TORLO-249855 format. One line per field, with one value per residue (C-alpha): x, y, z; residue in three letters; residue number from 1. Coordinates in Angstrom, 2 decimals, padded with zeros to 5 digits. Last residue first. Example, Ala and Ser with C-alpha at 12.3 -4.5 7.8 and 13.67 -1.06 7.14 Angstrom:
BEGIN
x [013.67/012.30] .
y [-001.06/-004.50] .
z [007.14/007.80] .
code [Ser/Ala] .
pos [2/1] .
This chain:
BEGIN
x [-003.73/-006.37/-009.20/-009.39/-008.63/-006.89/-006.12/-009.66/-011.14/-011.54/-014.65/-017.95/-019.16/-018.90/-016.49/-017.74/-016.98/-014.84/-012.40/-009.81/-012.34/-012.53/-008.72/-008.53/-011.40/-009.34/-006.00/-007.21/-007.18/-003.43/-002.70/-003.21/-001.55/-000.67/-004.22/-004.71/-002.38/-004.55/-002.85/-003.39/-006.00/-006.15/-004.37/-007.08/-005.58/-005.66/-002.15/-000.70/-000.31/-000.51/002.20/002.08/005.11/005.28/005.70/008.20/007.28/009.27/008.83/011.27/014.54/017.04/020.66/023.04/026.08/029.27/032.37/031.88/028.36/027.44/024.44/023.95/023.85/020.44/021.25/019.17/021.25/020.12/019.25/020.09/018.12/015.83/014.49/013.61/010.80/008.07/004.34/001.63/003.18/001.98/001.55/-001.66/-001.94/-003.76/-004.62/-003.73/-003.20/000.55/001.16/-000.42/001.79/004.88/003.88/003.49/006.91/008.51/006.84/008.33/011.78/011.25/010.39/013.62/015.66/014.14/014.97/018.59/018.98/017.34/019.84/022.75/021.26/020.38/018.12/015.81/012.77/013.92/013.61/009.90/009.26/011.24/010.15/006.38/005.27/001.50/-001.08/-004.24/-005.95/-009.12/-011.30/-010.59/-010.99/-008.92/-006.29/-003.31/-003.67/-004.32/-001.31/000.83/-000.41/000.79/004.22/004.70/003.82/006.21/009.03/008.43/008.39/011.18/013.97/015.58/016.24/018.47/017.35/013.87/014.91/014.22/011.65/009.16/009.41/006.11/003.36/001.86/-001.76/-004.42/-007.70/-010.43/-013.46/-016.51/-018.27/-016.92/-018.91/-018.01/-015.14/-013.52/-012.52/-013.54/-011.14/-012.40/-011.83/-008.23/-007.40/-008.85/-007.84/-004.73/-003.38/-004.28/-002.09/000.85/003.15/001.56/002.56/000.48/-002.53/-005.90/-008.19/-011.42/-014.31/-016.39/-020.15/-021.10/-021.89/-018.52/-016.84/-018.93/-018.35/-014.68/-014.36/-015.18/-018.71/-018.29/-014.97/-014.94/-012.44/-009.33/-009.73/-009.73/-008.33/-005.09/-003.26/-000.36/001.12/002.63/001.63/005.05/003.40/000.38/002.43/000.71/-002.26/-004.73/-005.31/-002.20/-002.26/000.06/-000.76/002.21/005.10/007.62/010.79/013.49/016.91/015.63/019.17/018.95/018.20/018.62/015.13/014.07/010.99/009.28/006.15/007.03/010.24/008.68/005.69/008.03/009.50/006.23/004.49/005.96/004.89/001.47/-001.00/-003.75/-001.82/-003.34/-000.58/-002.21/-000.47/-001.99/-000.36/000.42/004.10/004.67/004.84/006.20/003.44/003.86/007.65/009.08/010.68/009.16/006.67/005.49/007.19/006.16/008.66/010.25/011.87/013.21/010.87/011.86/008.39/006.99/009.49/012.05/012.54/008.90/009.59/012.03/009.67/011.16/009.66/006.13/006.16/007.25/005.16/002.05/002.98/003.26/005.60/008.58/011.49/013.92/016.74/014.19/013.38/009.89/010.85/008.01/007.10/010.35/012.82/010.78/010.52/014.23/014.99/012.65/014.51/017.86/016.64/017.34/016.31/014.71/012.09/010.30/011.08/008.12/009.30/010.94/013.09/011.15/007.76/008.57/008.45/006.15/005.55/002.94/-000.25/-002.55/-005.85/-006.99/-010.73/-013.46/-015.80/-016.72/-013.57/-011.15/-013.00/-012.86/-009.16/-008.46/-010.35/-008.38/-005.08/-005.82/-006.60/-003.41/-001.39/-002.89/-002.34/001.23/001.94/000.65/003.92/004.75/001.25/-000.43/000.69/004.33/004.49/003.31/003.89/003.98/001.73/002.16/-001.23/-001.56/-004.93/-006.26/-009.87/-010.73/-014.26/-015.45/-017.03/-013.56/-012.16/-014.87/-014.00/-010.29/-010.81/-013.43/-011.06/-008.19/-010.38/-011.25/-007.54/-006.72/-003.87/-001.21/-002.42/-005.47/-003.61/-005.86/-002.97/-001.36/000.60/000.63/000.97/-001.95/-001.14/-003.95/-002.94/-003.55/-006.65/-008.91/-006.42/-004.98/-008.43/-009.27/-006.25/-007.47/-011.10/-010.03/-008.46/-011.22/-013.81/-016.68/-015.16/-014.07/-017.61/-018.64/-020.39/-018.37/-015.12/-015.28/-016.52/-013.83/-011.08/-011.98/-012.31/-008.82/-006.89/-007.48/-009.84/-010.93/-009.89/-011.98/-011.19/-011.68/-009.30/-006.21/-006.88/-007.29/-004.18/-002.17/-003.79/-002.58/000.75/002.01/002.25/004.51/002.88/004.29/001.51/-000.91/-003.59/-003.50/-006.33/-004.34/-003.73/-003.64/-000.24/001.44/001.14/001.21/001.36/004.13/003.71/003.83/001.41/001.34/004.26/006.11/006.29/010.03/009.16/007.60/010.90/012.72/010.20/010.93/014.68/015.15/018.76/019.15/021.07/018.20/015.79/018.26/018.72/021.70/024.06/022.98/019.99/018.58/015.31/013.56/010.66/009.02/008.73/007.65/005.29/005.17/001.47/000.32/-003.16/-003.46/-006.46/-007.77/-009.12/-012.59/-012.42/-015.70/-015.20/-013.90/-015.86/-019.15/-018.05/-020.69/-022.46/-021.34/-023.63/-023.56/-027.31/-027.16/-024.31/-026.77/-027.93/-024.37/-024.09/-027.36/-025.82/-023.21/-019.60/-017.15/-017.21/-014.81/-013.40/-009.72/-009.53/-006.98/-005.62/-008.25/-011.15/-010.40/-009.25/-010.38/-007.16/-006.53/-003.19/000.22/003.67/002.47/003.14] .
y [-003.56/-006.28/-006.20/-008.91/-006.46/-006.50/-003.99/-003.96/-000.60/000.47/-001.12/000.78/-001.27/-004.55/-006.85/-008.90/-012.57/-015.07/-015.93/-013.72/-010.89/-011.23/-011.34/-008.01/-006.37/-006.80/-005.74/-002.20/-001.49/-002.12/000.84/002.16/005.40/004.24/002.95/003.23/000.44/-002.47/-005.64/-008.75/-011.43/-012.86/-016.06/-017.08/-017.77/-021.48/-022.12/-019.63/-015.88/-012.67/-010.42/-007.48/-005.56/-003.01/000.75/002.48/004.73/002.62/000.55/001.07/-000.57/001.73/001.31/004.24/002.71/002.65/004.74/007.03/007.75/006.72/007.58/005.59/007.56/008.45/012.05/013.27/011.13/007.63/005.62/001.94/-001.30/-000.26/-003.17/-005.07/-002.68/-001.92/-002.45/-005.13/-007.35/-009.11/-012.51/-013.40/-016.98/-019.34/-023.02/-025.93/-028.36/-028.83/-025.22/-023.99/-026.42/-025.14/-021.57/-022.55/-024.15/-021.21/-018.72/-020.55/-020.39/-016.64/-016.33/-018.08/-015.85/-012.78/-014.09/-014.75/-011.17/-009.98/-011.98/-010.33/-006.85/-006.98/-003.98/-006.03/-004.64/-006.36/-009.70/-009.13/-007.54/-009.74/-012.89/-012.50/-014.86/-014.37/-016.75/-016.93/-019.94/-019.31/-022.03/-024.68/-028.44/-029.57/-030.89/-029.80/-026.14/-026.86/-029.17/-026.48/-024.05/-026.36/-026.93/-023.28/-022.19/-024.81/-023.62/-019.96/-020.59/-018.15/-018.33/-015.51/-017.66/-015.45/-012.37/-013.00/-012.03/-014.90/-015.77/-017.57/-018.93/-018.61/-021.24/-021.99/-020.81/-022.29/-020.58/-022.62/-021.02/-022.42/-024.56/-022.36/-019.44/-015.87/-017.07/-015.36/-011.78/-008.87/-006.06/-005.75/-009.39/-008.97/-007.45/-010.43/-013.22/-012.77/-010.15/-011.99/-014.91/-012.53/-013.10/-016.46/-018.05/-017.75/-019.46/-018.76/-021.26/-020.18/-021.96/-019.56/-019.93/-016.51/-015.13/-016.44/-014.48/-011.36/-011.25/-012.06/-009.09/-006.50/-005.11/-003.09/-002.20/-002.12/000.63/-000.09/000.06/003.36/003.46/001.55/-000.91/-002.97/000.24/-001.06/-004.57/-004.68/-005.77/-003.57/-000.42/002.79/001.35/004.20/006.82/005.23/003.65/003.48/002.27/003.26/001.78/004.59/004.15/006.29/007.32/006.90/006.38/006.43/004.04/001.01/-000.20/-003.42/-002.55/-001.30/000.82/004.50/004.55/002.37/004.70/007.68/005.93/004.97/008.34/010.18/007.60/006.74/009.49/009.58/011.81/011.47/009.72/008.51/008.07/006.68/007.16/004.39/005.20/008.88/011.03/014.53/017.14/020.14/020.15/021.40/024.86/025.93/028.26/025.38/024.18/024.06/022.23/023.26/021.68/024.10/025.50/024.24/023.38/026.73/028.63/030.65/034.36/034.71/037.29/034.84/031.83/030.50/033.37/033.08/029.29/029.23/032.22/030.56/027.32/029.15/028.78/028.37/025.96/025.69/023.16/020.37/017.76/016.80/013.13/011.88/014.78/016.75/013.84/011.73/014.61/015.41/011.69/011.45/014.23/012.68/009.50/011.15/009.58/006.52/006.41/009.26/011.89/013.48/013.78/017.24/019.18/018.77/018.86/022.03/021.88/020.85/020.40/020.48/022.13/021.82/020.17/019.87/019.52/021.62/020.98/024.45/026.26/023.58/023.27/027.03/027.29/024.36/025.96/029.19/027.32/025.43/028.67/030.28/027.19/027.40/031.11/030.93/028.07/029.94/031.18/028.49/028.46/025.05/021.60/022.56/024.98/022.41/022.91/019.89/020.00/017.70/018.01/016.89/015.73/015.28/014.49/011.63/010.42/009.32/012.72/014.23/011.78/012.79/016.47/015.71/013.46/015.74/018.70/016.66/015.70/019.37/020.17/017.92/015.45/014.22/015.59/017.51/020.78/021.83/022.33/020.94/017.83/015.05/013.74/013.42/012.44/011.12/011.43/008.98/007.16/008.02/007.53/004.45/002.86/003.86/002.29/-001.14/-000.06/002.70/000.18/-002.43/-000.01/001.54/005.01/005.10/004.38/007.86/008.52/011.66/010.22/006.93/008.60/011.26/008.75/006.59/009.71/010.88/007.81/004.86/006.28/003.43/003.23/000.36/-003.08/-004.47/-007.42/-005.93/-002.55/-003.98/-006.09/-002.95/-001.03/-003.69/-004.50/-000.95/001.83/004.78/008.15/011.07/010.48/011.89/010.88/007.10/005.48/002.95/005.06/008.13/007.16/003.88/000.71/002.01/-000.47/-001.89/-004.15/-007.76/-009.55/-007.47/-005.23/-007.25/-011.07/-011.02/-009.74/-013.12/-014.87/-012.50/-013.36/-017.06/-016.63/-014.65/-015.05/-012.08/-008.86/-007.19/-008.09/-006.95/-003.54/-002.35/-004.12/-001.90/-001.71/001.68/002.45/000.41/-002.01/-003.21/-006.55/-005.92/-008.90/-011.08/-011.70/-014.76/-015.05/-018.51/-019.25/-022.79/-024.44/-024.08/-020.32/-018.85/-017.49/-013.95/-011.91/-010.90/-011.63/-013.57/-011.55/-011.65/-012.51/-010.31/-010.33/-013.92/-012.86/-010.94/-014.15/-014.89/-011.46/-012.02/-015.12/-012.90/-012.65/-012.53/-009.36/-006.41/-004.82/-005.26/-006.84/-009.63/-011.47/-010.73/-010.81/-014.30/-015.64/-019.18/-021.15/-024.46/-025.40/-026.05/-026.52/-028.79/-027.98] .
z [-036.77/-037.30/-034.82/-032.16/-029.37/-026.02/-023.28/-021.94/-021.03/-017.38/-015.91/-016.10/-019.08/-017.22/-019.10/-022.04/-021.62/-023.52/-020.75/-022.45/-022.26/-018.47/-018.46/-020.27/-018.38/-015.23/-016.72/-017.44/-013.70/-013.67/-015.90/-019.40/-020.52/-024.05/-024.67/-028.47/-029.58/-028.49/-027.36/-029.49/-030.04/-033.59/-032.58/-030.16/-026.73/-025.92/-027.19/-024.68/-024.71/-022.74/-021.30/-018.91/-017.76/-014.95/-015.00/-012.71/-009.79/-007.34/-004.18/-001.37/-000.37/-002.08/-000.98/-001.23/-002.93/-000.87/-001.59/001.36/000.12/-003.40/-005.57/-008.77/-012.04/-013.40/-014.29/-011.35/-009.00/-008.16/-005.09/-005.49/-005.74/-008.59/-010.69/-007.51/-006.57/-009.08/-008.75/-009.12/-011.77/-014.96/-016.58/-018.44/-019.63/-021.96/-021.96/-024.20/-021.32/-021.84/-022.82/-019.61/-017.67/-019.47/-018.66/-015.01/-014.68/-016.51/-014.14/-011.16/-012.75/-013.16/-009.47/-008.53/-010.86/-009.25/-005.77/-006.69/-007.94/-004.72/-002.65/-004.44/-004.02/-000.33/000.19/002.42/000.58/-002.61/-000.83/-000.21/-003.58/-005.95/-004.15/-003.67/-006.52/-006.76/-008.13/-010.21/-011.76/-013.74/-015.30/-012.66/-012.20/-015.20/-012.82/-014.90/-014.03/-010.36/-010.12/-011.76/-009.11/-006.34/-007.88/-008.80/-005.26/-003.91/-006.16/-005.31/-001.57/-000.63/-003.22/-001.27/001.80/003.97/002.02/003.42/006.93/009.27/011.96/009.75/006.23/004.41/004.60/001.19/001.21/-001.04/-001.94/-003.65/-005.25/-007.09/-004.50/-001.73/-003.13/-002.23/-000.08/002.87/003.42/001.24/000.39/-003.22/-004.12/-005.22/-001.83/000.06/-002.33/-004.48/-002.07/001.09/000.04/-000.25/002.73/003.53/000.23/-002.88/-004.41/-006.01/-007.80/-009.48/-011.20/-013.30/-012.79/-014.12/-010.66/-009.54/-012.32/-011.72/-007.98/-008.51/-010.85/-008.20/-008.16/-004.96/-003.42/000.40/001.14/003.22/007.01/008.90/012.45/012.07/014.32/012.95/011.62/009.49/008.38/006.67/003.44/004.05/004.43/005.52/007.38/007.81/010.53/011.94/015.37/018.36/021.86/023.97/025.92/025.62/023.56/025.17/023.91/020.33/019.07/015.28/012.41/014.66/015.62/017.27/019.33/016.21/016.60/017.05/015.03/012.33/012.16/011.82/008.80/007.11/007.50/004.52/001.94/003.30/002.52/005.15/007.54/011.03/012.97/016.17/019.54/022.73/026.13/028.64/028.95/028.23/025.11/025.67/025.36/027.63/027.58/030.89/030.90/034.20/032.54/030.37/027.22/023.55/021.32/018.05/015.02/012.37/009.72/006.27/004.93/006.02/003.91/005.84/005.07/005.98/008.72/010.31/010.00/013.23/015.23/013.87/014.13/017.74/018.85/017.48/019.23/022.55/025.54/023.24/022.81/019.89/019.76/020.23/022.90/024.00/023.93/021.74/019.47/019.38/019.59/017.18/014.75/014.74/014.38/011.40/009.62/010.61/008.88/005.53/002.20/003.76/000.98/002.73/005.36/007.12/010.73/010.75/008.33/005.08/006.86/008.75/012.54/015.35/019.03/021.79/020.57/023.56/024.44/028.06/028.57/030.19/027.27/026.01/027.15/026.00/022.70/022.11/022.95/020.65/017.77/018.20/018.48/015.25/013.44/014.70/013.71/010.26/009.71/011.02/008.62/005.55/004.07/001.52/000.12/000.20/-000.97/-000.46/002.49/005.05/008.75/011.05/014.10/017.08/018.74/022.36/023.63/027.20/028.07/025.74/026.48/023.07/022.49/022.93/020.40/017.95/018.23/017.77/014.74/013.22/013.45/012.03/009.09/008.51/008.56/005.66/005.28/002.85/-000.48/000.72/001.16/004.04/006.44/009.61/008.64/011.19/014.74/017.17/020.76/022.97/026.60/029.42/030.68/027.76/024.92/026.63/026.89/023.32/021.64/020.46/020.23/017.86/015.50/015.71/014.46/016.39/016.60/012.95/011.82/012.96/009.66/008.89/010.23/008.32/005.15/005.13/005.94/002.95/000.80/001.73/000.68/-001.61/-004.22/-006.47/-010.10/-011.42/-012.81/-009.31/-009.15/-010.73/-009.11/-005.61/-006.31/-006.99/-004.13/-001.69/-003.30/-003.46/-006.01/-005.47/-004.98/-007.00/-009.50/-006.95/-004.44/-005.02/-006.98/-008.99/-012.11/-009.85/-008.56/-009.37/-011.46/-015.02/-017.89/-020.09/-023.12/-024.30/-026.64/-029.81/-028.98/-027.94/-028.06/-027.24/-023.77/-023.03/-023.71/-021.38/-018.66/-019.05/-019.53/-016.30/-015.16/-012.84/-013.46/-015.33/-012.54/-009.88/-011.50/-009.48/-011.88/-014.76/-017.07/-016.12/-017.88/-015.21/-015.68/-012.49/-010.70/-007.08/-006.90/-009.98/-010.63/-012.59/-014.09/-015.68/-017.91/-017.99/-021.17/-022.70/-023.11/-024.33/-027.84/-028.45/-031.01/-029.37/-025.79/-023.85/-021.15/-017.54/-014.65/-011.58/-010.91/-009.66/-007.43/-005.29/-003.67/-002.57/-001.01/000.88/002.42/004.01/002.98/005.87/007.93/007.52/010.67/009.82/006.44/006.23/009.24/011.86/009.44/008.20/004.87/004.25/003.85/002.19/003.63/002.20/003.68/006.47/010.11] .
code [Pro/Lys/Asp/Thr/Thr/Ile/Leu/Ser/Pro/Glu/Tyr/Phe/Asp/Pro/Ala/Glu/Phe/Gly/Leu/Met/Asn/Ile/Tyr/Thr/Ala/Thr/Val/Asn/Thr/Leu/Gly/Ala/Gly/Pro/Leu/Asp/Glu/Arg/Phe/Arg/Ile/Asn/Lys/Pro/Leu/Gly/Pro/Gly/Gly/Ile/Ala/Ile/Pro/Val/Pro/Asn/Leu/Thr/His/Ser/Thr/Leu/Val/Glu/Pro/Glu/Gly/Asp/Thr/Tyr/Lys/Pro/Ser/Gly/Asp/Lys/Asn/Arg/Lys/Val/Met/Glu/Glu/Ala/Asn/Gly/His/Asp/Ala/Thr/Val/Leu/Phe/Ser/Gly/Gly/Val/Glu/Glu/Val/Ala/Asp/Leu/Leu/Val/Lys/Val/Gly/Arg/Asp/Ala/Ala/Ala/Cys/Ser/Ile/Val/Thr/Ala/Lys/Leu/Lys/Gly/Thr/His/Gly/Val/Met/Asp/Ser/Asn/Pro/Phe/Asn/Cys/Arg/Ile/Val/Asp/Tyr/Lys/Gly/Ser/Leu/Ile/Ala/Glu/Lys/Val/Arg/Glu/Ala/Ile/Lys/Ala/Ala/Lys/Met/Glu/Pro/Lys/Lys/Asp/Phe/Ser/Ile/Gly/Gln/Asp/Ser/Lys/Ile/Glu/Val/Phe/Glu/Glu/Leu/Asn/Lys/Asp/Leu/Tyr/Gly/Ser/Arg/Asn/Gly/Asn/Trp/Phe/Phe/Thr/Val/His/Gly/Ile/Lys/Gln/Ser/Glu/Ser/Cys/Ala/Phe/Ile/Arg/Val/Gly/Ser/Gly/Val/Leu/Tyr/Gln/Glu/Ser/Ala/Arg/Glu/Ile/Leu/Pro/Pro/Pro/Val/Leu/Tyr/Ile/Ser/Pro/Leu/Lys/Leu/Glu/Gly/Asp/Tyr/Gln/Met/Ile/Gly/Ala/Phe/Lys/Ile/Lys/Pro/Trp/Arg/Lys/Arg/Asp/Phe/His/Asp/Phe/Glu/Glu/Tyr/Glu/Leu/Ala/Lys/Ser/Ile/Glu/Val/Met/Arg/Asp/Ala/Arg/Phe/Asn/Phe/Thr/Val/Val/Ala/Asp/Gly/Asp/Gln/Val/Ala/Gly/Val/Pro/Lys/Gly/Gly/Asp/Asp/Val/Val/Val/Trp/Pro/Asp/Val/Trp/Gln/Asp/Ser/Val/Glu/Asn/Asn/Arg/Lys/Leu/Asp/Thr/Val/Ala/Asp/Ile/Ala/Ser/Thr/Tyr/Thr/Asn/Pro/Ala/Glu/Gly/Leu/Val/His/Ala/Tyr/Tyr/Gly/Ala/Lys/Val/Val/Ala/Trp/Asp/Ser/Glu/Tyr/Arg/Asp/Met/Thr/Val/His/Met/Arg/Gly/Gly/Gly/Ser/Ala/Ile/Arg/Ile/Asp/Ile/Gly/His/Glu/Ser/Asn/Trp/Arg/Asp/Ile/Asp/Gly/Gln/Ala/Lys/Thr/Val/Trp/Lys/Val/Ala/Thr/Asn/Glu/Gly/Val/Asp/Arg/Gly/Asp/Ser/Leu/Ala/His/Leu/Arg/Ile/Arg/Arg/Val/Gly/Gln/Arg/Val/Ala/Gly/Glu/Met/Leu/Leu/Gln/Leu/Gln/Asp/Tyr/Arg/Ser/His/Val/Gly/Gly/Asp/Ser/Leu/Leu/Gly/Ile/Leu/His/Leu/Thr/Gly/Ala/Arg/Ala/Ser/Asp/Gln/Ile/Ala/Arg/Trp/Gly/Glu/Gly/Ser/Trp/Val/Glu/Gly/Thr/Glu/Leu/Ser/Lys/Asp/Val/Cys/Lys/Ala/Gly/Gln/Asp/Val/Ile/Gln/Gly/Ala/Gly/Leu/Ala/Asn/His/Gly/Val/Glu/Ser/Asn/Gly/Met/Asp/Ala/Asp/Ser/Pro/Leu/Gly/Val/Ala/Thr/Gly/His/Ala/Lys/Ile/Leu/Arg/Trp/Arg/Gly/Pro/Ala/Ser/Ala/Arg/Leu/Gly/Asp/Met/Ala/Pro/Thr/Glu/Ala/Ala/His/Ile/Ala/Asn/Phe/Lys/Asp/His/Tyr/Glu/Ser/Glu/Gly/Trp/Gly/Asp/Leu/Val/Cys/Ile/Leu/Ile/Pro/Lys/Thr/Ala/Arg/Pro/Ile/Thr/Pro/His/Pro/Lys/Leu/Lys/His/Ser/Lys/Leu/Leu/Ala/Val/Asp/Glu/Gln/Leu/His/Asp/Pro/His/Gly/Gln/Gly/His/Gln/Lys/Val/Gly/Leu/Thr/His/Thr/Ala/Thr/Asp/Thr/Met] .
pos [585/584/583/582/581/580/579/578/577/576/575/574/573/572/571/570/569/568/567/566/565/564/563/562/561/560/559/558/557/556/555/554/553/552/551/550/549/548/547/546/545/544/543/542/541/540/539/538/537/536/535/534/533/532/531/530/529/528/527/526/525/524/523/522/521/520/519/518/517/516/515/514/513/512/511/510/509/508/507/506/505/504/503/502/501/500/499/498/497/496/495/494/493/492/491/490/489/488/487/486/485/484/483/482/481/480/479/478/477/476/475/474/473/472/471/470/469/468/467/466/465/464/463/462/461/460/459/458/457/456/455/454/453/452/451/450/449/448/447/446/445/444/443/442/441/440/439/438/437/436/435/434/433/432/431/430/429/428/427/426/425/424/423/422/421/420/419/418/417/416/415/414/413/412/411/410/409/408/407/406/405/404/403/402/401/400/399/398/397/396/395/394/393/392/391/390/389/388/387/386/385/384/383/382/381/380/379/378/377/376/375/374/373/372/371/370/369/368/367/366/365/364/363/362/361/360/359/358/357/356/355/354/353/352/351/350/349/348/347/346/345/344/343/342/341/340/339/338/337/336/335/334/333/332/331/330/329/328/327/326/325/324/323/322/321/320/319/318/317/316/315/314/313/312/311/310/309/308/307/306/305/304/303/302/301/300/299/298/297/296/295/294/293/292/291/290/289/288/287/286/285/284/283/282/281/280/279/278/277/276/275/274/273/272/271/270/269/268/267/266/265/264/263/262/261/260/259/258/257/256/255/254/253/252/251/250/249/248/247/246/245/244/243/242/241/240/239/238/237/236/235/234/233/232/231/230/229/228/227/226/225/224/223/222/221/220/219/218/217/216/215/214/213/212/211/210/209/208/207/206/205/204/203/202/201/200/199/198/197/196/195/194/193/192/191/190/189/188/187/186/185/184/183/182/181/180/179/178/177/176/175/174/173/172/171/170/169/168/167/166/165/164/163/162/161/160/159/158/157/156/155/154/153/152/151/150/149/148/147/146/145/144/143/142/141/140/139/138/137/136/135/134/133/132/131/130/129/128/127/126/125/124/123/122/121/120/119/118/117/116/115/114/113/112/111/110/109/108/107/106/105/104/103/102/101/100/99/98/97/96/95/94/93/92/91/90/89/88/87/86/85/84/83/82/81/80/79/78/77/76/75/74/73/72/71/70/69/68/67/66/65/64/63/62/61/60/59/58/57/56/55/54/53/52/51/50/49/48/47/46/45/44/43/42/41/40/39/38/37/36/35/34/33/32/31/30/29/28/27/26/25/24/23/22/21/20/19/18/17/16/15/14/13/12/11/10/9/8/7/6/5/4/3/2/1] .
């Protein structure tokens, strides 16, 4: 197998359920033509857009900041151009369309933002549309689990409230009602109580409402729906950032095995009793299981069943998804791992492809930058290795697979290492990406060349600090190769990142000091809430261009108009504002 291949992204790999571009899309491109910029001339030399995956900016410059610890002369040199041509931007939370600023950014929404120039809702609204239109039932995700859902039991796991941050009850209603219409006869609800996004003493109300709806559905349709297990979100199932796997264990045992320290014959009785006359907040309710008159759990998961997690927010569903999906799993003893069909309402981690089956695909973003660039005749080259090729193509292009115009676009994939953890070869394919992108820059065939170096993210996720330091240095060497090539041809560049990761390799106390357990640092493998750098420059960039000073809260979506301006075009007026100006400070 060769190291490189020109790759047209397909539906199966990137974009579950989305078709390739139709001929009508190409015709529409004629209406997506950009206007010349009034003060920035049309670029005559190539513009490099380089994304460092998982490269954030931390306030803590110690040995657990792998970026700080690594040799990164190229990125350090760019920092020296601050503030005029280097700054920080937001890459998490509402700035990239996630429900709240407590949500870490990720590669998928990050590249959506970089390519779209618009803040696009990434959670609840996608699920709303899919459920309201019924699209969810014709999608690839439901088709993958429907036989098991009909023949066995459909288990639904998630937060029972209308808080709208992680889940909403009206979505759960539509999910259950739709499943019944699809021929599902037996459903078990595993209901986690909230107490954070709604009042702390509303769990009894919600479980009572759910039981009333279930009783009505059972009576009207002659089906078998029951509430099977539950507990408070801070005690059961909904851990995040690997803070406490015991929380996930309690949920797995209750939902899957039907085992909990508290058993009741009614879900209402369970929550009412464990609330202790409201002495216990909903979020801290102990795990419970509903049993029949003989003491047998009514909703343990069995071989052949289907399981769906219905929270649309990702962070507190990743760990339970790993426990349900991964055959190799060592965070706790699962005792039993039933052979099931498991799907998330959405995919919670695009890098891990977790879950591998999901009911609602990412939103199709209209009027993304690629449509305008191709419509304006801009020649485009995109490259990364297998782990991130979809991010500089599919996700960048508004979650569209394939080419808009093969005469103007070329996408090149460098094959990633297979069958090993990325800390074993932390350099990954950075050198080969740099080599291939350098060729594109020097060729004179392209106006825009974009690439992604996955190292700091993919190796950062392993939690191996030494390997992550090596990976950051490898990515920096790749950046140096590309900056030199830009210099050689007289072009310009924009270097940024999609979210943080490698800059925080340890969990920290509130005062910022590293956390230790038994003398060992508590490893952090997740993304972060940190901002990311952006730098512009190159001999082809007019000397009067600099970063504006009036956008302190700017984020990744502001980058799109920035590189459109660098090309010498005005950005669409509905895009987030450009970061650059030609005005004197």
